[in-house]
N, CA, C and O atoms as CSV, one atom per row, in Angstrom:
chain,resi,resn,atom,element,x,y,z
A,1,UNK,N,N,0.926,-1.182,-0.022
A,1,UNK,CA,C,0.055,0.010,0.056
A,1,UNK,C,C,0.896,1.192,0.013
A,1,UNK,O,O,1.803,1.360,0.828
A,2,UNK,N,N,0.599,2.088,-0.993
A,2,UNK,CA,C,1.348,3.366,-1.045
A,2,UNK,C,C,0.488,4.545,-1.057
A,2,UNK,O,O,-0.517,4.584,-1.767
A,3,UNK,N,N,0.834,5.487,-0.316
A,3,UNK,CA,C,0.068,6.800,-0.345
A,3,UNK,C,C,0.836,7.919,-1.028
A,3,UNK,O,O,2.048,8.066,-0.867
A,4,UNK,N,N,0.090,8.699,-1.795
A,4,UNK,CA,C,0.705,9.858,-2.561
A,4,UNK,C,C,-0.032,11.132,-2.158
A,4,UNK,O,O,-1.233,11.248,-2.403
A,5,UNK,N,N,0.662,12.087,-1.547
A,5,UNK,CA,C,0.026,13.331,-1.126
A,5,UNK,C,C,0.540,14.412,-2.094
A,5,UNK,O,O,1.670,14.403,-2.583
A,6,UNK,N,N,-0.419,15.363,-2.327
A,6,UNK,CA,C,-0.186,16.392,-3.289
A,6,UNK,C,C,-1.007,17.536,-2.822
A,6,UNK,O,O,-1.891,17.420,-1.973
A,7,UNK,N,N,-0.662,18.713,-3.446
A,7,UNK,CA,C,-1.584,20.004,-3.262
A,7,UNK,C,C,-0.967,21.024,-2.353
A,7,UNK,O,O,-1.597,22.021,-2.000
A,8,UNK,N,N,0.300,20.774,-1.961
A,8,UNK,CA,C,0.883,21.796,-1.077
A,8,UNK,C,C,1.338,23.069,-1.858
A,8,UNK,O,O,1.182,23.118,-3.078
A,9,UNK,N,N,1.830,23.973,-1.248
A,9,UNK,CA,C,2.287,25.210,-2.115
A,9,UNK,C,C,2.406,26.305,-1.070
A,9,UNK,O,O,2.324,26.137,0.147
A,10,UNK,N,N,2.627,27.540,-1.761
A,10,UNK,CA,C,2.908,28.829,-1.085
A,10,UNK,C,C,1.555,29.568,-1.197
A,10,UNK,O,O,0.977,29.740,-2.271
A,11,UNK,N,N,1.092,29.995,0.021
A,11,UNK,CA,C,-0.216,30.774,0.122
A,11,UNK,C,C,-0.051,31.918,1.033
A,11,UNK,O,O,0.758,31.796,1.953
A,12,UNK,N,N,-0.699,32.997,0.902
A,12,UNK,CA,C,-0.793,34.145,1.787
A,12,UNK,C,C,-1.632,33.864,2.891
A,12,UNK,O,O,-2.563,33.071,2.749
A,13,UNK,N,N,-1.397,34.464,4.059
A,13,UNK,CA,C,-2.186,34.279,5.232
A,13,UNK,C,C,-3.629,34.671,4.864
A,13,UNK,O,O,-3.902,35.682,4.218
A,14,UNK,N,N,-4.573,33.746,5.352
A,14,UNK,CA,C,-5.907,33.996,5.103
A,14,UNK,C,C,-6.448,33.238,3.882
A,14,UNK,O,O,-7.652,33.135,3.651
A,15,UNK,N,N,-5.412,32.680,3.063
A,15,UNK,CA,C,-5.800,31.929,1.870
A,15,UNK,C,C,-6.310,30.469,2.253
A,15,UNK,O,O,-6.551,30.070,3.392
A,16,UNK,N,N,-6.423,29.760,1.068
A,16,UNK,CA,C,-6.896,28.400,1.151
A,16,UNK,C,C,-6.000,27.443,0.300
A,16,UNK,O,O,-5.404,27.866,-0.691
A,17,UNK,N,N,-5.925,26.205,0.692
A,17,UNK,CA,C,-5.379,25.152,-0.074
A,17,UNK,C,C,-6.134,23.983,0.152
A,17,UNK,O,O,-6.883,23.908,1.126
A,18,UNK,N,N,-5.988,22.948,-0.761
A,18,UNK,CA,C,-6.624,21.714,-0.688
A,18,UNK,C,C,-5.649,20.563,-0.959
A,18,UNK,O,O,-5.223,20.388,-2.101
A,19,UNK,N,N,-5.318,19.848,-0.036
A,19,UNK,CA,C,-4.377,18.594,-0.149
A,19,UNK,C,C,-5.275,17.266,-0.443
A,19,UNK,O,O,-6.381,17.005,0.031
A,20,UNK,N,N,-4.601,16.602,-1.231
A,20,UNK,CA,C,-5.113,15.389,-1.543
A,20,UNK,C,C,-4.115,14.084,-1.287
A,20,UNK,O,O,-2.895,14.182,-1.419
A,21,UNK,N,N,-4.720,12.965,-0.941
A,21,UNK,CA,C,-3.971,11.782,-0.690
A,21,UNK,C,C,-4.556,10.608,-1.379
A,21,UNK,O,O,-5.686,10.236,-1.064
A,22,UNK,N,N,-3.840,9.962,-2.346
A,22,UNK,CA,C,-4.417,8.897,-3.011
A,22,UNK,C,C,-3.679,7.597,-2.509
A,22,UNK,O,O,-2.465,7.522,-2.320
A,23,UNK,N,N,-4.597,6.583,-2.322
A,23,UNK,CA,C,-4.131,5.265,-2.035
A,23,UNK,C,C,-3.900,4.362,-3.246
A,23,UNK,O,O,-4.809,4.243,-4.068
A,24,UNK,N,N,-2.786,3.743,-3.399
A,24,UNK,CA,C,-2.292,2.972,-4.440
A,24,UNK,C,C,-3.272,1.894,-4.936
A,24,UNK,O,O,-3.450,1.650,-6.130
A,25,UNK,N,N,-3.896,1.268,-3.913
A,25,UNK,CA,C,-4.760,0.072,-4.182
A,25,UNK,C,C,-6.137,0.351,-3.720
A,25,UNK,O,O,-6.406,0.802,-2.607
A,26,UNK,N,N,-7.039,0.037,-4.695
A,26,UNK,CA,C,-8.489,0.390,-4.461
A,26,UNK,C,C,-9.219,-0.618,-3.479
A,26,UNK,O,O,-10.304,-0.321,-2.980
A,27,UNK,N,N,-8.559,-1.869,-3.211
A,27,UNK,CA,C,-9.170,-2.663,-2.277
A,27,UNK,C,C,-8.627,-2.500,-0.921
A,27,UNK,O,O,-8.834,-3.442,-0.156
A,28,UNK,N,N,-8.029,-1.574,-0.512
A,28,UNK,CA,C,-7.484,-1.264,0.800
A,28,UNK,C,C,-8.571,-0.633,1.719
A,28,UNK,O,O,-9.003,0.471,1.386
A,29,UNK,N,N,-9.011,-1.174,2.743
A,29,UNK,CA,C,-9.949,-0.548,3.561
A,29,UNK,C,C,-9.375,-0.268,4.843
A,29,UNK,O,O,-9.306,-1.219,5.622
A,30,UNK,N,N,-8.921,0.925,5.242
A,30,UNK,CA,C,-8.316,1.216,6.415
A,30,UNK,C,C,-9.232,1.320,7.512
A,30,UNK,O,O,-10.435,1.424,7.275
A,31,UNK,N,N,-8.764,1.301,8.778
A,31,UNK,CA,C,-9.485,1.637,9.931
A,31,UNK,C,C,-9.689,2.973,10.059
A,31,UNK,O,O,-10.751,3.448,10.461
A,32,UNK,N,N,-8.607,3.698,9.698
A,32,UNK,CA,C,-8.796,5.237,9.722
A,32,UNK,C,C,-7.657,5.750,8.781
A,32,UNK,O,O,-6.698,5.049,8.458
A,33,UNK,N,N,-7.855,7.057,8.368
A,33,UNK,CA,C,-6.805,7.796,7.669
A,33,UNK,C,C,-6.714,9.097,8.379
A,33,UNK,O,O,-7.665,9.537,9.025
A,34,UNK,N,N,-5.585,9.713,8.269
A,34,UNK,CA,C,-5.302,10.944,8.899
A,34,UNK,C,C,-4.347,11.886,8.169
A,34,UNK,O,O,-3.584,11.465,7.300
A,35,UNK,N,N,-4.399,13.119,8.520
A,35,UNK,CA,C,-3.413,14.150,8.126
A,35,UNK,C,C,-2.615,14.519,9.404
A,35,UNK,O,O,-3.168,14.839,10.457
A,36,UNK,N,N,-1.312,14.453,9.236
A,36,UNK,CA,C,-0.328,14.925,10.180
A,36,UNK,C,C,0.475,16.140,9.516
A,36,UNK,O,O,0.455,16.370,8.307
A,37,UNK,N,N,1.134,16.835,10.398
A,37,UNK,CA,C,1.986,17.886,9.989
A,37,UNK,C,C,3.195,17.991,10.858
A,37,UNK,O,O,3.138,17.674,12.046
A,38,UNK,N,N,4.272,18.421,10.303
A,38,UNK,CA,C,5.474,18.667,11.100
A,38,UNK,C,C,6.107,20.000,10.701
A,38,UNK,O,O,6.568,20.168,9.572
A,39,UNK,N,N,6.119,20.860,11.563
A,39,UNK,CA,C,6.833,22.199,11.404
A,39,UNK,C,C,8.239,22.040,11.779
A,39,UNK,O,O,8.593,21.124,12.521
A,40,UNK,N,N,9.144,22.996,11.238
A,40,UNK,CA,C,10.480,22.974,11.459
A,40,UNK,C,C,10.862,23.015,12.931
A,40,UNK,O,O,10.443,23.988,13.558
A,41,UNK,N,N,11.554,22.158,13.549
A,41,UNK,CA,C,11.934,22.165,14.888
A,41,UNK,C,C,10.897,21.691,15.914
A,41,UNK,O,O,11.074,21.793,17.128
A,42,UNK,N,N,9.731,21.131,15.307
A,42,UNK,CA,C,8.634,20.613,16.121
A,42,UNK,C,C,8.398,19.214,15.802
A,42,UNK,O,O,8.852,18.666,14.797
A,43,UNK,N,N,7.628,18.614,16.740
A,43,UNK,CA,C,7.272,17.165,16.527
A,43,UNK,C,C,6.140,17.006,15.655
A,43,UNK,O,O,5.332,17.928,15.553
A,44,UNK,N,N,5.992,15.916,15.007
A,44,UNK,CA,C,4.907,15.788,14.052
A,44,UNK,C,C,3.721,15.534,14.902
A,44,UNK,O,O,3.768,14.891,15.951
A,45,UNK,N,N,2.554,16.119,14.351
A,45,UNK,CA,C,1.381,16.159,15.120
A,45,UNK,C,C,0.184,15.746,14.256
A,45,UNK,O,O,0.099,16.077,13.074
A,46,UNK,N,N,-0.757,14.995,14.906
A,46,UNK,CA,C,-1.959,14.616,14.086
A,46,UNK,C,C,-2.964,15.836,14.239
A,46,UNK,O,O,-3.284,16.366,15.303
A,47,UNK,N,N,-3.395,16.171,12.979
A,47,UNK,CA,C,-4.423,17.309,12.906
A,47,UNK,C,C,-5.823,16.920,12.448
A,47,UNK,O,O,-6.734,17.705,12.708
A,48,UNK,N,N,-6.073,15.868,11.837
A,48,UNK,CA,C,-7.371,15.438,11.363
A,48,UNK,C,C,-7.412,13.909,11.050
A,48,UNK,O,O,-6.559,13.367,10.347
A,49,UNK,N,N,-8.479,13.244,11.629
A,49,UNK,CA,C,-8.530,11.997,11.466
A,49,UNK,C,C,-10.033,11.525,11.067
A,49,UNK,O,O,-11.046,12.003,11.576
A,50,UNK,N,N,-10.018,10.620,10.181
A,50,UNK,CA,C,-11.357,10.285,9.770
A,50,UNK,C,C,-11.450,8.643,9.759
A,50,UNK,O,O,-10.729,7.957,9.035
A,51,UNK,N,N,-12.354,8.147,10.584
A,51,UNK,CA,C,-12.630,6.715,10.753
A,51,UNK,C,C,-13.341,6.210,9.595
A,51,UNK,O,O,-14.354,6.770,9.173
A,52,UNK,N,N,-12.803,5.082,9.024
A,52,UNK,CA,C,-13.438,4.779,7.596
A,52,UNK,C,C,-14.723,4.264,7.739
A,52,UNK,O,O,-15.502,4.688,6.885
A,53,UNK,N,N,-15.243,3.403,8.632
A,53,UNK,CA,C,-16.650,2.701,8.622
A,53,UNK,C,C,-17.558,3.664,9.165
A,53,UNK,O,O,-18.699,3.754,8.712
A,54,UNK,N,N,-17.125,4.435,10.152
A,54,UNK,CA,C,-18.289,5.390,10.797
A,54,UNK,C,C,-18.205,6.775,10.206
A,54,UNK,O,O,-19.203,7.494,10.260
A,55,UNK,N,N,-17.058,7.217,9.630
A,55,UNK,CA,C,-16.877,8.449,9.109
A,55,UNK,C,C,-16.737,9.499,10.263
A,55,UNK,O,O,-16.843,10.700,10.014
A,56,UNK,N,N,-16.498,9.036,11.524
A,56,UNK,CA,C,-16.188,9.911,12.594
A,56,UNK,C,C,-14.966,10.681,12.380
A,56,UNK,O,O,-13.962,10.184,11.868
A,57,UNK,N,N,-15.052,11.958,12.790
A,57,UNK,CA,C,-13.850,12.809,12.400
A,57,UNK,C,C,-13.506,13.535,13.595
A,57,UNK,O,O,-14.398,13.978,14.318
A,58,UNK,N,N,-12.156,13.712,13.892
A,58,UNK,CA,C,-11.692,14.443,14.931
A,58,UNK,C,C,-10.559,15.470,14.346
A,58,UNK,O,O,-9.821,15.162,13.410
A,59,UNK,N,N,-10.520,16.624,14.962
A,59,UNK,CA,C,-9.497,17.550,14.581
A,59,UNK,C,C,-8.766,17.980,15.749
A,59,UNK,O,O,-9.265,17.962,16.874
A,60,UNK,N,N,-7.538,18.385,15.489
A,60,UNK,CA,C,-6.733,19.068,16.616
A,60,UNK,C,C,-7.318,20.405,16.904
A,60,UNK,O,O,-7.908,20.987,15.995
A,61,UNK,N,N,-7.214,20.933,18.046
A,61,UNK,CA,C,-7.772,22.302,18.393
A,61,UNK,C,C,-7.182,23.395,17.498
A,61,UNK,O,O,-7.817,24.425,17.272
A,62,UNK,N,N,-5.954,23.167,16.984
A,62,UNK,CA,C,-5.213,24.194,16.271
A,62,UNK,C,C,-5.811,24.392,14.923
A,62,UNK,O,O,-5.585,25.449,14.333
A,63,UNK,N,N,-6.595,23.421,14.351
A,63,UNK,CA,C,-7.138,23.579,13.003
A,63,UNK,C,C,-8.662,23.408,12.972
A,63,UNK,O,O,-9.265,23.468,11.900
A,64,UNK,N,N,-9.331,23.183,14.209
A,64,UNK,CA,C,-10.757,23.095,14.237
A,64,UNK,C,C,-11.459,24.157,13.867
A,64,UNK,O,O,-11.175,25.219,14.423
A,65,UNK,N,N,-12.406,24.144,12.974
A,65,UNK,CA,C,-13.134,25.308,12.379
A,65,UNK,C,C,-12.448,25.846,11.126
A,65,UNK,O,O,-13.034,26.674,10.428
A,66,UNK,N,N,-11.224,25.404,10.817
A,66,UNK,CA,C,-10.740,25.999,9.617
A,66,UNK,C,C,-10.339,24.781,8.575
A,66,UNK,O,O,-10.296,25.040,7.372
A,67,UNK,N,N,-10.088,23.644,8.979
A,67,UNK,CA,C,-9.750,22.682,8.128
A,67,UNK,C,C,-10.874,21.518,8.061
A,67,UNK,O,O,-11.523,21.154,9.041
A,68,UNK,N,N,-10.991,21.041,6.884
A,68,UNK,CA,C,-12.034,19.874,6.754
A,68,UNK,C,C,-11.426,18.629,6.057
A,68,UNK,O,O,-10.932,18.693,4.932
A,69,UNK,N,N,-11.488,17.566,6.743
A,69,UNK,CA,C,-10.965,16.261,6.147
A,69,UNK,C,C,-12.125,15.603,5.585
A,69,UNK,O,O,-13.219,15.677,6.146
A,70,UNK,N,N,-11.931,14.897,4.398
A,70,UNK,CA,C,-13.040,14.239,3.835
A,70,UNK,C,C,-12.429,12.982,2.977
A,70,UNK,O,O,-11.249,12.892,2.637
A,71,UNK,N,N,-13.361,12.124,2.722
A,71,UNK,CA,C,-12.920,10.953,1.964
A,71,UNK,C,C,-13.099,11.180,0.352
A,71,UNK,O,O,-14.063,11.824,-0.062
A,72,UNK,N,N,-12.336,10.741,-0.348
A,72,UNK,CA,C,-12.427,10.786,-1.814
A,72,UNK,C,C,-13.724,10.027,-2.187
A,72,UNK,O,O,-14.114,9.032,-1.576
A,73,UNK,N,N,-14.364,10.589,-3.254
A,73,UNK,CA,C,-15.669,9.843,-3.657
A,73,UNK,C,C,-15.465,8.481,-3.886
A,73,UNK,O,O,-16.319,7.685,-3.496
A,74,UNK,N,N,-14.371,8.061,-4.513
A,74,UNK,CA,C,-14.183,6.682,-4.884
A,74,UNK,C,C,-13.576,5.865,-3.693
A,74,UNK,O,O,-13.185,4.713,-3.880
A,75,UNK,N,N,-13.501,6.468,-2.471
A,75,UNK,CA,C,-12.942,5.800,-1.327
A,75,UNK,C,C,-11.531,5.408,-1.577
A,75,UNK,O,O,-11.083,4.422,-0.994
A,76,UNK,N,N,-10.802,6.086,-2.384
A,76,UNK,CA,C,-9.446,5.624,-2.658
A,76,UNK,C,C,-8.419,6.768,-1.960
A,76,UNK,O,O,-7.247,6.841,-2.329
A,77,UNK,N,N,-8.860,7.477,-1.124
A,77,UNK,CA,C,-8.043,8.473,-0.392
A,77,UNK,C,C,-8.769,9.511,0.450
A,77,UNK,O,O,-9.927,9.348,0.833
A,78,UNK,N,N,-8.040,10.576,0.718
A,78,UNK,CA,C,-8.710,11.608,1.516
A,78,UNK,C,C,-8.228,12.956,1.048
A,78,UNK,O,O,-7.234,13.067,0.330
A,79,UNK,N,N,-9.005,14.064,1.498
A,79,UNK,CA,C,-8.603,15.333,1.228
A,79,UNK,C,C,-8.566,16.123,2.459
A,79,UNK,O,O,-9.164,15.778,3.477
A,80,UNK,N,N,-7.747,17.356,2.345
A,80,UNK,CA,C,-7.816,18.204,3.508
A,80,UNK,C,C,-8.063,19.606,2.998
A,80,UNK,O,O,-7.134,20.199,2.450
A,81,UNK,N,N,-9.148,20.133,3.125
A,81,UNK,CA,C,-9.436,21.421,2.661
A,81,UNK,C,C,-9.113,22.434,3.831
A,81,UNK,O,O,-9.658,22.367,4.932
A,82,UNK,N,N,-8.167,23.383,3.476
A,82,UNK,CA,C,-7.672,24.289,4.624
A,82,UNK,C,C,-8.067,25.676,4.226
A,82,UNK,O,O,-7.790,26.101,3.104
A,83,UNK,N,N,-8.698,26.387,5.103
A,83,UNK,CA,C,-9.155,27.712,4.994
A,83,UNK,C,C,-8.498,28.575,6.028
A,83,UNK,O,O,-7.943,28.032,6.982
A,84,UNK,N,N,-8.519,29.921,5.907
A,84,UNK,CA,C,-7.991,30.874,6.809
A,84,UNK,C,C,-6.655,30.468,7.286
A,84,UNK,O,O,-6.422,30.472,8.495
A,85,UNK,N,N,-5.700,30.093,6.366
A,85,UNK,CA,C,-4.539,29.668,6.774
A,85,UNK,C,C,-3.691,30.722,7.464
A,85,UNK,O,O,-3.734,31.903,7.118
A,86,UNK,N,N,-2.979,30.308,8.370
A,86,UNK,CA,C,-1.988,31.275,9.208
A,86,UNK,C,C,-0.527,30.811,9.012
A,86,UNK,O,O,-0.243,29.647,8.729
A,87,UNK,N,N,0.367,31.783,9.179
A,87,UNK,CA,C,1.849,31.432,9.174
A,87,UNK,C,C,2.241,30.235,9.992
A,87,UNK,O,O,3.189,29.529,9.649
A,88,UNK,N,N,1.452,29.971,11.182
A,88,UNK,CA,C,1.867,28.819,12.001
A,88,UNK,C,C,1.326,27.534,11.443
A,88,UNK,O,O,1.566,26.467,12.009
A,89,UNK,N,N,0.628,27.600,10.388
A,89,UNK,CA,C,0.194,26.401,9.587
A,89,UNK,C,C,1.366,25.903,8.716
A,89,UNK,O,O,1.315,24.812,8.149
A,90,UNK,N,N,2.348,26.675,8.634
A,90,UNK,CA,C,3.514,26.274,7.689
A,90,UNK,C,C,4.139,24.943,8.282
A,90,UNK,O,O,4.529,24.873,9.447
A,91,UNK,N,N,4.199,23.934,7.417
A,91,UNK,CA,C,4.714,22.664,7.813
A,91,UNK,C,C,4.755,21.810,6.663
A,91,UNK,O,O,4.240,22.212,5.620
A,92,UNK,N,N,5.350,20.581,6.721
A,92,UNK,CA,C,5.221,19.480,5.849
A,92,UNK,C,C,3.997,18.726,6.369
A,92,UNK,O,O,3.881,18.382,7.545
A,93,UNK,N,N,3.056,18.482,5.375
A,93,UNK,CA,C,1.927,17.703,5.703
A,93,UNK,C,C,1.980,16.318,5.050
A,93,UNK,O,O,2.337,16.153,3.884
A,94,UNK,N,N,1.620,15.376,5.838
A,94,UNK,CA,C,1.629,13.931,5.634
A,94,UNK,C,C,0.207,13.333,5.779
A,94,UNK,O,O,-0.577,13.629,6.681
A,95,UNK,N,N,-0.010,12.520,4.849
A,95,UNK,CA,C,-1.254,11.644,5.041
A,95,UNK,C,C,-0.832,10.197,5.595
A,95,UNK,O,O,0.318,9.788,5.436
A,96,UNK,N,N,-1.687,9.541,6.165
A,96,UNK,CA,C,-1.350,8.229,6.837
A,96,UNK,C,C,-2.468,7.396,6.936
A,96,UNK,O,O,-3.588,7.876,7.105
A,97,UNK,N,N,-2.247,6.039,6.836
A,97,UNK,CA,C,-3.348,5.171,6.960
A,97,UNK,C,C,-3.141,4.012,8.068
A,97,UNK,O,O,-2.046,3.464,8.199
A,98,UNK,N,N,-4.140,3.712,8.770
A,98,UNK,CA,C,-4.085,2.715,9.803
A,98,UNK,C,C,-4.950,1.506,9.688
A,98,UNK,O,O,-6.175,1.618,9.650
A,99,UNK,N,N,-4.290,0.247,9.626
A,99,UNK,CA,C,-5.074,-0.892,9.356
A,99,UNK,C,C,-5.870,-1.395,10.618
A,99,UNK,O,O,-5.550,-1.065,11.760
A,100,UNK,N,N,-6.871,-2.172,10.340
A,100,UNK,CA,C,-7.633,-2.719,11.523
A,100,UNK,C,C,-6.548,-3.568,12.402
A,100,UNK,O,O,-5.575,-4.163,11.937
A,101,UNK,N,N,-6.870,-3.505,13.553
A,101,UNK,CA,C,-5.946,-4.309,14.525
A,101,UNK,C,C,-4.694,-3.679,14.889
A,101,UNK,O,O,-3.966,-4.172,15.750
A,102,UNK,N,N,-4.371,-2.453,14.179
A,102,UNK,CA,C,-3.203,-1.762,14.692
A,102,UNK,C,C,-3.476,-0.523,15.428
A,102,UNK,O,O,-4.515,0.106,15.226
A,103,UNK,N,N,-2.595,-0.146,16.270
A,103,UNK,CA,C,-2.828,1.064,16.987
A,103,UNK,C,C,-2.111,2.227,16.408
A,103,UNK,O,O,-2.428,3.363,16.763
A,104,UNK,N,N,-1.129,2.015,15.508
A,104,UNK,CA,C,-0.313,3.043,14.998
A,104,UNK,C,C,-0.500,3.096,13.331
A,104,UNK,O,O,-0.906,2.136,12.676
A,105,UNK,N,N,-0.176,4.230,12.843
A,105,UNK,CA,C,-0.286,4.398,11.382
A,105,UNK,C,C,0.931,3.775,10.766
A,105,UNK,O,O,2.069,4.142,11.059
A,106,UNK,N,N,0.651,2.778,9.865
A,106,UNK,CA,C,1.662,2.052,9.138
A,106,UNK,C,C,2.131,2.589,7.866
A,106,UNK,O,O,3.310,2.514,7.522
A,107,UNK,N,N,1.196,3.139,7.153
A,107,UNK,CA,C,1.342,3.606,5.856
A,107,UNK,C,C,1.394,5.194,5.720
A,107,UNK,O,O,0.497,5.901,6.179
A,108,UNK,N,N,2.440,5.671,5.098
A,108,UNK,CA,C,2.614,7.064,5.163
A,108,UNK,C,C,2.860,7.644,3.656
A,108,UNK,O,O,3.508,6.976,2.850
A,109,UNK,N,N,2.353,8.826,3.337
A,109,UNK,CA,C,2.623,9.494,2.224
A,109,UNK,C,C,3.943,10.278,2.276
A,109,UNK,O,O,4.477,10.487,3.366
A,110,UNK,N,N,4.439,10.681,1.224
A,110,UNK,CA,C,5.774,11.318,1.174
A,110,UNK,C,C,5.841,12.753,1.677
A,110,UNK,O,O,6.919,13.328,1.829
A,111,UNK,N,N,4.595,13.351,1.945
A,111,UNK,CA,C,4.683,14.612,2.531
A,111,UNK,C,C,4.659,15.824,1.505
A,111,UNK,O,O,5.315,15.785,0.464
A,112,UNK,N,N,3.958,16.774,1.819
A,112,UNK,CA,C,3.816,17.983,1.009
A,112,UNK,C,C,3.850,19.272,1.698
A,112,UNK,O,O,3.161,19.514,2.689
A,113,UNK,N,N,4.736,20.165,1.110
A,113,UNK,CA,C,5.108,21.397,1.850
A,113,UNK,C,C,3.988,22.338,1.729
A,113,UNK,O,O,3.477,22.532,0.626
A,114,UNK,N,N,3.553,22.960,2.830
A,114,UNK,CA,C,2.689,24.109,2.965
A,114,UNK,C,C,3.269,25.218,3.617
A,114,UNK,O,O,3.624,25.158,4.794
A,115,UNK,N,N,3.391,26.297,2.870
A,115,UNK,CA,C,4.057,27.476,3.408
A,115,UNK,C,C,3.138,28.609,3.292
A,115,UNK,O,O,2.666,28.937,2.203
A,116,UNK,N,N,2.839,29.286,4.514
A,116,UNK,CA,C,1.910,30.473,4.548
A,116,UNK,C,C,2.674,31.624,4.876
A,116,UNK,O,O,3.349,31.621,5.906
A,117,UNK,N,N,2.644,32.686,4.059
A,117,UNK,CA,C,3.335,33.738,4.268
A,117,UNK,C,C,2.470,34.916,4.966
A,117,UNK,O,O,1.260,35.001,4.756
A,118,UNK,N,N,3.126,35.771,5.765
A,118,UNK,CA,C,2.267,36.745,6.555
A,118,UNK,C,C,2.236,38.042,5.627
A,118,UNK,O,O,1.610,39.041,5.982
């Protein structure tokens, strides 16, 4: 299983970006998929999680109300719609997938850079 993230870029504060993550195999049914991010000098943090069967969603407080995680219509990946971006959102963004029976995310995308200028 491979994940491919895309959609990062440079945007001004207050702008929007949409990230996408495609799973290489269509018959992969994860327990959950998530977006993480890692800013320079900081630890990687989970910012949005979607549980596959229930579609339950959780957000980190830092992005709640500004970011929206969703499933791809073909259930082959996820998106992250980001609004009202702030300079502190600058980070490398990763998508990840967790299989049933596992407590950690085993499958990771390569990361996509998001830079928000002030």
